[in-house]
MARKOLLUM-735256 format. One record per residue (C-alpha): x, y, z; residue in one letter; residue number from 0. Coordinates in steps of 0.02 Angstrom, whole numbers, plus 50000, padded with zeros to 5 digits. Each point is the difference from the previous one (the first is absolute). Layout:
REM MARKOLLUM-735256
[atom [X, Y, Z], a, NUM]
...
REM end
This chain:
REM MARKOLLUM-735256
[atom [50000, 50000, 50000], x, 0]
[atom [50150, 50116, 50017], x, 1]
[atom [50014, 50030, 49812], x, 2]
[atom [49812, 50027, 49986], x, 3]
[atom [50009, 50131, 50138], x, 4]
[atom [50142, 50086, 49908], x, 5]
[atom [49904, 50002, 49837], x, 6]
[atom [49843, 50069, 50082], x, 7]
[atom [50100, 50138, 50083], x, 8]
[atom [50082, 50043, 49835], x, 9]
[atom [49832, 50005, 49913], x, 10]
[atom [49935, 50116, 50135], x, 11]
[atom [50150, 50116, 49979], x, 12]
[atom [49971, 50013, 49813], x, 13]
[atom [49810, 50016, 50007], x, 14]
[atom [49950, 50174, 49939], x, 15]
[atom [49939, 50110, 50142], x, 16]
[atom [50048, 49875, 50135], x, 17]
[atom [50136, 50080, 50106], x, 18]
[atom [50096, 49870, 50098], x, 19]
[atom [50147, 50045, 50110], x, 20]
[atom [50159, 49908, 49959], x, 21]
[atom [50021, 49958, 50182], x, 22]
[atom [49838, 49900, 49990], x, 23]
[atom [50067, 49887, 49862], x, 24]
[atom [50100, 49840, 50034], x, 25]
[atom [50187, 50013, 49978], x, 26]
[atom [50002, 49881, 49852], x, 27]
[atom [49881, 50099, 49891], x, 28]
[atom [50063, 50012, 49820], x, 29]
[atom [50063, 50179, 50000], x, 30]
[atom [50088, 49970, 49835], x, 31]
[atom [49827, 49975, 49925], x, 32]
[atom [49947, 50167, 50074], x, 33]
[atom [50145, 50079, 49907], x, 34]
[atom [49955, 49912, 49838], x, 35]
[atom [49816, 50048, 50016], x, 36]
[atom [50050, 50182, 50027], x, 37]
[atom [50112, 50017, 49848], x, 38]
[atom [49885, 49896, 49890], x, 39]
[atom [49851, 50108, 50048], x, 40]
[atom [50091, 50165, 49980], x, 41]
[atom [50067, 49959, 49827], x, 42]
[atom [49842, 49915, 49937], x, 43]
[atom [49862, 50105, 50078], x, 44]
[atom [50088, 50169, 49983], x, 45]
[atom [50139, 49975, 49871], x, 46]
[atom [50124, 50136, 49949], x, 47]
[atom [50011, 50142, 50126], x, 48]
[atom [50091, 50146, 49920], x, 49]
[atom [50036, 50138, 50126], x, 50]
[atom [49867, 50135, 50001], x, 51]
[atom [49875, 49895, 49902], x, 52]
[atom [49825, 49943, 50042], x, 53]
[atom [50068, 49822, 50005], x, 54]
[atom [50126, 50046, 50135], x, 55]
[atom [49854, 50070, 50102], x, 56]
[atom [49902, 49838, 49976], x, 57]
[atom [50152, 49905, 50059], x, 58]
[atom [50002, 50096, 50164], x, 59]
[atom [49816, 49966, 50030], x, 60]
[atom [50020, 49816, 49956], x, 61]
[atom [50149, 49980, 50117], x, 62]
[atom [49914, 50095, 50140], x, 63]
[atom [49853, 49880, 49996], x, 64]
[atom [50120, 49853, 49997], x, 65]
[atom [50095, 50063, 50154], x, 66]
[atom [49837, 50027, 50094], x, 67]
[atom [49942, 49824, 49957], x, 68]
[atom [50165, 49931, 50063], x, 69]
[atom [49979, 50086, 50168], x, 70]
[atom [50110, 50154, 49985], x, 71]
[atom [49943, 50147, 50105], x, 72]
[atom [50000, 50186, 49966], x, 73]
[atom [50002, 49969, 49813], x, 74]
[atom [50003, 50169, 49914], x, 75]
[atom [50039, 50075, 49831], x, 76]
[atom [50099, 50162, 50015], x, 77]
[atom [49984, 50106, 49842], x, 78]
[atom [50152, 50081, 49919], x, 79]
[atom [50043, 50072, 49830], x, 80]
[atom [50136, 49962, 49874], x, 81]
[atom [50079, 50062, 49842], x, 82]
[atom [49963, 49859, 49879], x, 83]
[atom [50006, 49940, 49820], x, 84]
[atom [49848, 49961, 49893], x, 85]
[atom [50044, 49881, 49859], x, 86]
[atom [49951, 50036, 49821], x, 87]
[atom [50047, 49912, 49838], x, 88]
[atom [50171, 49915, 49997], x, 89]
[atom [50067, 49948, 49829], x, 90]
[atom [50172, 49983, 49922], x, 91]
[atom [50052, 49947, 49826], x, 92]
[atom [50170, 49977, 49922], x, 93]
[atom [49982, 50093, 49835], x, 94]
[atom [50169, 49953, 49928], x, 95]
[atom [50101, 49903, 49955], x, 96]
[atom [49857, 49873, 50012], x, 97]
[atom [49824, 50054, 50052], x, 98]
[atom [49938, 49906, 50153], x, 99]
[atom [49902, 50033, 50157], x, 100]
[atom [50085, 50006, 50170], x, 101]
[atom [49926, 49956, 50170], x, 102]
[atom [50006, 50165, 50096], x, 103]
[atom [49928, 50080, 50157], x, 104]
[atom [50007, 50179, 50057], x, 105]
[atom [50094, 50039, 50160], x, 106]
[atom [49909, 50089, 50138], x, 107]
[atom [50012, 50190, 49980], x, 108]
[atom [50053, 49981, 49818], x, 109]
[atom [49975, 50150, 49891], x, 110]
[atom [49867, 49980, 49866], x, 111]
[atom [50016, 49989, 49813], x, 112]
[atom [49866, 50073, 49886], x, 113]
[atom [49855, 49882, 49972], x, 114]
[atom [50075, 49956, 49831], x, 115]
[atom [50168, 49960, 50080], x, 116]
[atom [50174, 50054, 49946], x, 117]
[atom [50129, 49925, 49883], x, 118]
[atom [50188, 50026, 50011], x, 119]
[atom [50170, 49922, 49978], x, 120]
[atom [50068, 49899, 50146], x, 121]
[atom [50164, 50025, 50092], x, 122]
[atom [50060, 49849, 50100], x, 123]
[atom [50086, 50009, 50170], x, 124]
[atom [50066, 49843, 50085], x, 125]
[atom [49987, 50078, 50174], x, 126]
[atom [49938, 50149, 50097], x, 127]
[atom [50180, 50055, 50023], x, 128]
[atom [50021, 50007, 49811], x, 129]
[atom [49844, 50107, 49984], x, 130]
[atom [50060, 50119, 50135], x, 131]
[atom [50164, 50023, 49908], x, 132]
[atom [49930, 50079, 49841], x, 133]
[atom [49986, 50191, 49988], x, 134]
[atom [49842, 50093, 50048], x, 135]
[atom [49888, 50028, 49849], x, 136]
[atom [50094, 49874, 49893], x, 137]
[atom [49849, 49884, 49980], x, 138]
[atom [49876, 50129, 49935], x, 139]
[atom [49856, 49918, 49910], x, 140]
[atom [50062, 49822, 50034], x, 141]
[atom [49923, 49854, 50095], x, 142]
[atom [50122, 49925, 50125], x, 143]
[atom [50008, 49812, 50021], x, 144]
[atom [50081, 49968, 50170], x, 145]
[atom [50068, 49827, 50041], x, 146]
[atom [50066, 49924, 50163], x, 147]
[atom [50068, 49836, 50066], x, 148]
[atom [49888, 49950, 50147], x, 149]
[atom [50014, 49816, 50051], x, 150]
[atom [49900, 49892, 50119], x, 151]
[atom [50062, 49991, 50181], x, 152]
[atom [49933, 49919, 50157], x, 153]
[atom [50005, 50165, 50093], x, 154]
[atom [49931, 50102, 49854], x, 155]
[atom [50156, 50108, 50010], x, 156]
[atom [50000, 50050, 49817], x, 157]
[atom [49840, 50101, 50016], x, 158]
[atom [50085, 50144, 50089], x, 159]
[atom [50138, 50042, 49875], x, 160]
[atom [49919, 49941, 49838], x, 161]
[atom [49829, 50069, 50049], x, 162]
[atom [50076, 50173, 49977], x, 163]
[atom [49978, 49976, 49813], x, 164]
[atom [49814, 50018, 50033], x, 165]
[atom [50001, 50120, 50147], x, 166]
[atom [50129, 50123, 49933], x, 167]
[atom [50027, 49957, 49817], x, 168]
[atom [49850, 50096, 49928], x, 169]
[atom [50049, 50161, 50089], x, 170]
[atom [50179, 49983, 49940], x, 171]
[atom [49939, 49972, 49821], x, 172]
[atom [49894, 50156, 50015], x, 173]
[atom [50150, 50105, 50050], x, 174]
[atom [50090, 49937, 49844], x, 175]
[atom [49857, 50061, 49890], x, 176]
[atom [49921, 49832, 49960], x, 177]
[atom [49822, 49997, 49934], x, 178]
[atom [49962, 49837, 50093], x, 179]
[atom [50081, 49849, 50080], x, 180]
[atom [49970, 49813, 50004], x, 181]
[atom [50096, 49892, 50123], x, 182]
[atom [50031, 49814, 50013], x, 183]
[atom [49875, 49945, 50133], x, 184]
[atom [50069, 49994, 50177], x, 185]
[atom [49977, 49812, 50015], x, 186]
[atom [50088, 49833, 49985], x, 187]
[atom [49875, 49900, 49896], x, 188]
[atom [50004, 49950, 49818], x, 189]
[atom [49813, 50019, 49973], x, 190]
[atom [49924, 50126, 49880], x, 191]
[atom [49927, 50098, 50146], x, 192]
[atom [50057, 50179, 50031], x, 193]
[atom [50030, 50056, 50179], x, 194]
[atom [49923, 50165, 50054], x, 195]
[atom [50049, 50104, 50151], x, 196]
[atom [50021, 50181, 50049], x, 197]
[atom [50125, 50125, 49936], x, 198]
[atom [50047, 50174, 50061], x, 199]
[atom [50019, 50167, 49915], x, 200]
[atom [50074, 50123, 50125], x, 201]
[atom [49942, 50181, 50002], x, 202]
[atom [50060, 50092, 49847], x, 203]
[atom [50018, 49844, 49891], x, 204]
[atom [49864, 49980, 49870], x, 205]
[atom [49913, 49830, 50002], x, 206]
[atom [50023, 49904, 49838], x, 207]
[atom [49907, 49844, 49943], x, 208]
[atom [50082, 49854, 50090], x, 209]
[atom [49962, 49816, 49975], x, 210]
[atom [50074, 49828, 50033], x, 211]
[atom [50008, 49863, 49870], x, 212]
[atom [50004, 49814, 50037], x, 213]
[atom [50168, 49915, 50018], x, 214]
[atom [49981, 49896, 49840], x, 215]
[atom [49962, 50157, 49902], x, 216]
[atom [50150, 50086, 50079], x, 217]
[atom [50108, 49851, 49951], x, 218]
[atom [49940, 50016, 49821], x, 219]
[atom [50040, 50186, 49993], x, 220]
[atom [50173, 49970, 50073], x, 221]
[atom [50031, 49866, 49868], x, 222]
[atom [49953, 50122, 49862], x, 223]
[atom [50112, 50135, 50074], x, 224]
[atom [50141, 49874, 50005], x, 225]
[atom [49974, 49969, 49814], x, 226]
[atom [50022, 50185, 49968], x, 227]
[atom [49817, 50029, 49958], x, 228]
[atom [49924, 50172, 50024], x, 229]
[atom [49840, 49993, 50103], x, 230]
[atom [49846, 50107, 49982], x, 231]
[atom [49855, 49985, 50121], x, 232]
[atom [49819, 50053, 50011], x, 233]
[atom [49940, 50028, 50178], x, 234]
[atom [49829, 50040, 50074], x, 235]
[atom [49982, 50028, 50188], x, 236]
[atom [49848, 50105, 50042], x, 237]
[atom [49984, 49978, 50189], x, 238]
[atom [49989, 50151, 50114], x, 239]
[atom [50065, 50050, 50171], x, 240]
[atom [49868, 50054, 50127], x, 241]
[atom [50060, 50111, 50140], x, 242]
[atom [49874, 49948, 50134], x, 243]
[atom [49900, 49840, 50000], x, 244]
[atom [49920, 49911, 50150], x, 245]
[atom [50091, 49857, 50085], x, 246]
[atom [50006, 49940, 50180], x, 247]
[atom [50063, 49881, 50131], x, 248]
[atom [49910, 49855, 50083], x, 249]
[atom [50039, 49963, 50182], x, 250]
[atom [49943, 49857, 50110], x, 251]
[atom [50055, 49943, 50174], x, 252]
[atom [50007, 49836, 50094], x, 253]
[atom [49997, 50072, 50177], x, 254]
[atom [50129, 49938, 50125], x, 255]
[atom [49978, 49958, 50182], x, 256]
[atom [50090, 50159, 50051], x, 257]
[atom [49937, 50146, 49895], x, 258]
[atom [50123, 50117, 50087], x, 259]
[atom [50146, 49920, 49908], x, 260]
[atom [50045, 50074, 49829], x, 261]
[atom [49936, 49889, 49859], x, 262]
[atom [50092, 49897, 49871], x, 263]
[atom [49971, 50072, 49826], x, 264]
[atom [49987, 49884, 49848], x, 265]
[atom [49984, 50078, 49828], x, 266]
[atom [49966, 49962, 49817], x, 267]
[atom [49922, 50100, 49858], x, 268]
[atom [49830, 49973, 49921], x, 269]
[atom [50028, 50093, 49837], x, 270]
[atom [50079, 49917, 49849], x, 271]
[atom [50051, 50042, 49824], x, 272]
[atom [49865, 49973, 49871], x, 273]
[atom [50078, 49872, 49883], x, 274]
[atom [49975, 49849, 50113], x, 275]
[atom [49891, 49973, 50153], x, 276]
[atom [50131, 50040, 50131], x, 277]
[atom [50006, 49825, 50074], x, 278]
[atom [50187, 49997, 50033], x, 279]
[atom [50018, 50190, 50017], x, 280]
[atom [49925, 50017, 50127], x, 281]
[atom [49842, 49899, 50028], x, 282]
[atom [50106, 49859, 50070], x, 283]
[atom [50081, 50118, 50125], x, 284]
[atom [49830, 50054, 50067], x, 285]
[atom [49946, 49819, 50009], x, 286]
[atom [50157, 49949, 50094], x, 287]
[atom [49991, 50133, 50135], x, 288]
[atom [49813, 49972, 50025], x, 289]
[atom [50015, 49812, 50023], x, 290]
[atom [50158, 50012, 50105], x, 291]
[atom [49923, 50127, 50119], x, 292]
[atom [49852, 49885, 50025], x, 293]
[atom [50110, 49847, 50023], x, 294]
[atom [50106, 50091, 50130], x, 295]
[atom [49843, 50029, 50103], x, 296]
[atom [49924, 49829, 49975], x, 297]
[atom [49955, 49924, 50168], x, 298]
[atom [50046, 50156, 50099], x, 299]
[atom [50018, 50187, 49974], x, 300]
[atom [50177, 50063, 49984], x, 301]
[atom [50060, 50120, 50133], x, 302]
[atom [50014, 50143, 49875], x, 303]
[atom [49876, 50056, 49870], x, 304]
[atom [50042, 49949, 49823], x, 305]
[atom [49953, 50133, 49874], x, 306]
[atom [49983, 49966, 49814], x, 307]
[atom [50027, 50145, 49880], x, 308]
[atom [49947, 49974, 49819], x, 309]
[atom [50067, 50156, 49918], x, 310]
[atom [49941, 50089, 49845], x, 311]
[atom [50093, 50070, 49849], x, 312]
[atom [50166, 49917, 50040], x, 313]
[atom [50040, 49964, 49819], x, 314]
[atom [49982, 50176, 49934], x, 315]
[atom [50048, 50113, 50146], x, 316]
[atom [50010, 49908, 50167], x, 317]
[atom [49866, 50123, 50056], x, 318]
[atom [49919, 49874, 50118], x, 319]
[atom [50154, 49975, 50108], x, 320]
[atom [50028, 50187, 50016], x, 321]
[atom [49817, 50029, 50044], x, 322]
[atom [50004, 49863, 50133], x, 323]
[atom [50153, 50073, 50087], x, 324]
[atom [49919, 50172, 50003], x, 325]
[atom [49833, 49937, 50066], x, 326]
[atom [50076, 49883, 50132], x, 327]
[atom [50135, 50086, 50104], x, 328]
[atom [49957, 49884, 50145], x, 329]
[atom [50143, 49884, 50047], x, 330]
[atom [50023, 49835, 49911], x, 331]
[atom [50117, 49864, 50062], x, 332]
[atom [50062, 49919, 49840], x, 333]
[atom [49958, 49998, 49814], x, 334]
[atom [50005, 49866, 49865], x, 335]
[atom [49946, 50001, 49817], x, 336]
[atom [49963, 49864, 49873], x, 337]
[atom [50026, 50064, 49823], x, 338]
[atom [50122, 49885, 49912], x, 339]
[atom [49885, 49871, 49923], x, 340]
[atom [49939, 49831, 50058], x, 341]
[atom [50150, 49885, 49994], x, 342]
[atom [50082, 49924, 50154], x, 343]
[atom [50083, 50100, 50139], x, 344]
[atom [50184, 49955, 49996], x, 345]
[atom [50081, 50126, 50118], x, 346]
[atom [49956, 50120, 50140], x, 347]
[atom [50080, 50170, 50027], x, 348]
[atom [49973, 50076, 50173], x, 349]
[atom [50022, 50178, 50060], x, 350]
[atom [49981, 50024, 50188], x, 351]
[atom [50075, 50118, 50126], x, 352]
[atom [50145, 49926, 50100], x, 353]
[atom [49886, 49991, 50151], x, 354]
[atom [49892, 49874, 49907], x, 355]
[atom [50140, 49883, 49943], x, 356]
[atom [49924, 49856, 50098], x, 357]
[atom [49831, 50027, 49916], x, 358]
[atom [50084, 49998, 49830], x, 359]
[atom [50083, 49835, 50047], x, 360]
[atom [49828, 49928, 50045], x, 361]
[atom [49933, 50050, 49829], x, 362]
[atom [50146, 49915, 49915], x, 363]
[atom [49974, 49844, 50107], x, 364]
[atom [49815, 49994, 49953], x, 365]
[atom [50044, 50002, 49815], x, 366]
[atom [50141, 49873, 50010], x, 367]
[atom [49884, 49846, 50000], x, 368]
[atom [49927, 50064, 49836], x, 369]
[atom [50173, 50002, 49922], x, 370]
[atom [50006, 50189, 49991], x, 371]
[atom [50169, 50070, 50054], x, 372]
[atom [50037, 50170, 50073], x, 373]
[atom [50089, 50112, 49875], x, 374]
[atom [50132, 50132, 50027], x, 375]
[atom [49943, 50125, 49869], x, 376]
[atom [49903, 50161, 50002], x, 377]
[atom [49817, 50012, 50048], x, 378]
[atom [49893, 50091, 49872], x, 379]
[atom [49824, 49996, 50073], x, 380]
[atom [49901, 50058, 49847], x, 381]
[atom [49911, 50148, 49923], x, 382]
[atom [49842, 49980, 50104], x, 383]
[atom [50088, 49998, 50169], x, 384]
[atom [50150, 50108, 49955], x, 385]
[atom [49922, 50165, 50056], x, 386]
[atom [49941, 49936, 50170], x, 387]
[atom [50168, 49912, 50028], x, 388]
[atom [50092, 50162, 49964], x, 389]
[atom [49884, 50103, 50110], x, 390]
[atom [50008, 49883, 50150], x, 391]
[atom [50167, 49910, 49973], x, 392]
[atom [49912, 49833, 50012], x, 393]
[atom [50073, 49827, 50014], x, 394]
[atom [49978, 49909, 49834], x, 395]
[atom [50000, 49821, 49939], x, 396]
[atom [50019, 49952, 49817], x, 397]
[atom [49948, 49823, 49954], x, 398]
[atom [50090, 49986, 49833], x, 399]
[atom [49909, 49899, 49868], x, 400]
[atom [50084, 49909, 49858], x, 401]
[atom [49990, 50126, 49857], x, 402]
[atom [50082, 49894, 49866], x, 403]
[atom [49842, 50000, 49894], x, 404]
[atom [49917, 50155, 50072], x, 405]
[atom [50060, 50114, 49861], x, 406]
[atom [49932, 49879, 49870], x, 407]
[atom [49827, 50052, 50059], x, 408]
[atom [50023, 50174, 50076], x, 409]
[atom [49886, 50133, 49923], x, 410]
[atom [49949, 49886, 49854], x, 411]
[atom [49840, 49920, 49934], x, 412]
[atom [50070, 49838, 50074], x, 413]
[atom [49975, 50059, 50180], x, 414]
[atom [49850, 49887, 50028], x, 415]
[atom [49939, 49876, 50129], x, 416]
[atom [50062, 49844, 49912], x, 417]
[atom [50181, 50056, 50028], x, 418]
[atom [49985, 49979, 50189], x, 419]
[atom [50068, 49839, 50072], x, 420]
[atom [49882, 49953, 50142], x, 421]
[atom [50134, 49906, 50096], x, 422]
[atom [50114, 50152, 49994], x, 423]
[atom [49855, 50111, 50054], x, 424]
[atom [49971, 49886, 50150], x, 425]
[atom [50185, 50009, 50045], x, 426]
[atom [49988, 50189, 50002], x, 427]
[atom [49852, 49994, 50118], x, 428]
[atom [50095, 49881, 50115], x, 429]
[atom [50154, 50112, 50001], x, 430]
[atom [49904, 50160, 50036], x, 431]
[atom [49897, 49915, 50136], x, 432]
[atom [50158, 49933, 50082], x, 433]
[atom [50072, 50176, 50009], x, 434]
[atom [49837, 50071, 50066], x, 435]
[atom [49993, 49866, 50132], x, 436]
[atom [50158, 50078, 50072], x, 437]
[atom [49986, 50188, 49970], x, 438]
[atom [49813, 50016, 50031], x, 439]
[atom [50022, 49912, 50168], x, 440]
[atom [50151, 50102, 50054], x, 441]
[atom [49967, 50082, 50168], x, 442]
[atom [50161, 50102, 49998], x, 443]
[atom [50013, 50171, 49920], x, 444]
[atom [50045, 49987, 49816], x, 445]
[atom [50115, 50149, 49990], x, 446]
[atom [50023, 50127, 49862], x, 447]
[atom [50148, 49964, 49886], x, 448]
[atom [50115, 50150, 49992], x, 449]
REM end
């Protein structure tokens, strides 16, 4: 009868409108299924959730009802606003030497072409450094094709340096006089799926049309360049930047036994890019923290309150994290964020004050049976908790996920539910719950980290 009891409790937790406290559920309830149900529902019942869109708003309402049904208390949507991008028509065609269509997507905050598009000769650059080296104004009337050499890595380390081709490249091309730019997608896949993402045009630099082409298309252009062929491209990107669109944060608490103690903050982001359904980035993250918080309180409330923050507009502006820090100056104890996909946790990076060295050791000991070692690298936190960490100098824990295949899917049409490995999702829930079992039951002061 034990398994039957577990299944009945799980069904009650997932029943719409039936709020059941996690502490009322048996310890062996299938919290990994709670995670799967969350991400499956979010991606299937809401879908793409572009920041500032009506779909992002529906996502907040959907998730709020889910948290209430799962027994979270004080569930509230806190409105905010964001500068955002509204997608238009995205098309690219190689005009010469051989006419053929390219798979392209506009980057967030791209400048717009006329409705009929533009056509121009292409100038190839193998790297951002090469583009920076040419004289100002030397690319007048040209379309830049910017390449890079990002490779897959377990820690996702290539995204920082090579991602600058997307973040900074369009602005650099503008200062050189370019009419537009297309970049090789910031990704590690070989599929004909372009990767979108935001770019930045600092004050005083005119936005130019900026798109990313799929890696196979980039390979083809590089091959033609290597053969000495002159390239000419037709490009249509008609999306627009909107200066103020509605977004917001969703907050829900699992109250602790001692409400006087500062809470543990867990974060993810609910918005996604609009090419896929945001399963890996970051529906899975929201699913993981929700299920892990519940699992940590299964059988008994934790000493400290566990707060879940599902932030808005992370992809385009990180507006949600900034809004949360401003709206919640009250003291938090520690922050964690899940926004690196859905593959297995392979390492933990811990940042505690020296006074809490013993607590850090307990966290490491709790993860050891799961085969997750303690690292010696830096602790990043994440965009949604970065502002509150900076304001309060919080302790932080990063549970590093294997990102070897993350940038195959990141910001592409392939970011869909079928890409999530359910066993890996369950391992994430176990790892997060193990950490929460320690830090959310810590009676000692969790000190600020200077």
